[in-house]
C-alpha positions in Angstrom: 70.2 49.8 -1.6 69.4 53.3 -3.0 66.9 55.5 -1.3 64.7 55.2 -4.4 64.7 51.4 -4.1 63.9 51.5 -0.4 61.1 53.9 -1.0 59.6 51.7 -3.8 59.9 48.7 -1.5 58.1 50.5 1.4 55.3 51.7 -0.9 54.9 48.2 -2.4 54.7 46.6 1.1 52.4 49.3 2.3 50.0 48.7 -0.6 50.0 45.0 0.0 49.5 45.2 3.7 46.7 47.8 3.5 44.9 45.7 0.9 45.2 42.7 3.2 44.1 44.6 6.3 41.0 46.1 4.8 38.1 43.7 4.2 36.4 44.1 0.9 33.0 45.6 1.3 30.2 45.5 -1.2 27.3 47.9 -1.2 23.8 47.6 -2.6 22.6 49.8 -5.4 20.4 51.7 -3.0 23.4 52.3 -0.6 25.5 53.6 -3.5 22.8 55.9 -4.7 22.2 57.2 -1.2 25.9 57.8 -0.7 26.2 59.7 -4.0 23.5 62.1 -3.0 21.3 64.1 -5.4 22.7 64.4 -8.9 21.7 67.2 -11.3 20.8 66.1 -14.7 17.8 64.7 -16.5 15.2 63.4 -14.2 15.9 59.7 -13.8 13.5 57.5 -15.7 12.9 54.0 -14.5 11.2 51.3 -16.5 7.5 51.9 -16.3 8.0 55.4 -14.9 5.3 57.8 -15.8 6.0 61.6 -16.1 3.3 63.6 -14.2 2.3 67.1 -15.3 0.0 69.4 -13.4 -1.2 73.0 -13.4 0.1 75.1 -10.6 -0.4 78.8 -9.8 2.9 80.8 -9.8 2.9 84.0 -7.9 5.3 85.5 -10.4 3.8 84.5 -13.8 0.3 83.0 -13.2 -0.8 79.5 -14.2 2.1 77.2 -15.3 2.7 73.6 -16.1 4.6 71.8 -13.3 6.1 68.4 -12.8 5.1 65.8 -10.2 7.1 67.6 -7.6 5.3 70.9 -8.3 8.3 72.5 -10.0 7.7 74.9 -12.8 8.4 73.7 -16.3 10.0 75.8 -19.0 10.4 75.9 -22.8 13.2 77.3 -24.9 12.7 79.7 -27.8 15.7 78.0 -29.5 14.1 74.6 -29.6 12.1 73.4 -32.6 8.4 72.6 -32.3 7.7 71.1 -35.7 9.0 68.5 -35.4 9.9 68.9 -31.7 13.7 68.8 -31.0 15.9 70.1 -28.2 19.0 72.3 -28.6 19.9 71.4 -25.0 21.8 68.2 -25.4 25.2 68.8 -23.9 25.8 68.2 -20.1 26.5 71.9 -19.4 23.0 72.6 -20.6 21.1 69.5 -19.2 22.6 70.1 -15.8 21.0 73.5 -15.7 17.8 72.9 -17.8 16.8 69.4 -16.9 14.7 67.7 -19.6 11.4 66.2 -18.4 11.6 62.6 -19.6 8.9 60.0 -20.0 9.8 56.4 -20.2 8.1 54.8 -23.2 6.3 58.1 -23.8 4.1 57.6 -20.8 2.8 60.6 -18.9 -0.2 61.7 -16.9 -1.7 65.1 -17.1 -5.3 65.2 -15.9 -5.4 69.0 -15.8 -4.1 69.6 -19.3 -5.6 69.3 -22.8 -4.3 65.9 -24.1 -4.0 67.3 -27.6 -1.2 69.6 -26.4 0.9 66.8 -25.0 3.3 64.5 -26.6 6.9 63.2 -26.5 9.8 63.0 -28.9 13.0 60.9 -28.9 16.1 62.9 -28.0 19.5 62.2 -29.6 20.4 60.0 -26.6 17.4 57.8 -27.1 15.4 59.1 -24.1 11.9 60.5 -24.6 11.2 64.1 -23.6 7.8 65.5 -22.9 6.4 68.4 -25.0 3.6 70.8 -24.2 2.2 72.6 -27.3 5.1 71.1 -29.3 7.7 72.7 -26.9 10.2 70.4 -25.2 9.9 71.1 -21.5 12.6 71.4 -18.8 13.0 72.0 -15.1 15.3 74.8 -14.0 18.1 73.9 -11.5 17.9 77.3 -9.7 14.2 76.9 -8.8 14.8 76.1 -5.1 11.2 75.4 -4.1 8.1 74.1 -5.7 6.3 77.0 -7.3 9.4 79.1 -8.1 9.7 80.6 -11.6 13.2 81.9 -11.3 14.1 80.7 -14.8 11.4 82.7 -16.5 13.2 84.9 -19.1 16.6 83.4 -18.5 18.6 82.4 -21.7 15.5 82.7 -23.9 13.5 80.3 -21.7 10.1 80.8 -20.3 7.6 79.2 -17.9 5.1 77.3 -20.0 1.3 78.0 -19.5 -1.3 75.3 -19.6 -2.2 76.5 -23.2 1.4 75.7 -24.3 2.4 79.4 -24.6 4.7 81.6 -22.6 3.3 82.1 -19.1 2.5 85.7 -18.2 0.1 87.5 -15.9 
């Protein structure tokens, strides 16, 4: 037998024996999600999930709109406001500027003028929250609640409760 044939036979037997030796395990969805760890990208939206917006005080730029985890929200000068649409649709953008999504257009924002708030349907079918017509995003490099590191980055700015650019 040639060395190639022997190697092929050994590999085939090894594959068969390792498959037979290892019991097949199944994991629950929760175990798989926990094992995967945090994943950057649009905030997951579950059926019935409601986006929560609040007003926070940023040491860097003053009052800002924040998400339910108290992270500053931003808008892009490149996005359209009438009608609202996002230029951030590719993964390389949404992994950095994470769209704030609202399942079924549902959101809570007790501290904000309801006339300034809405949603629009993104090209992928999800609904993104707008403030003053601006689609809003969370910035991946904001490490702690209250950070406003993304203010002024790539034509994006923290959004104030009035729907304008936040500024002291």
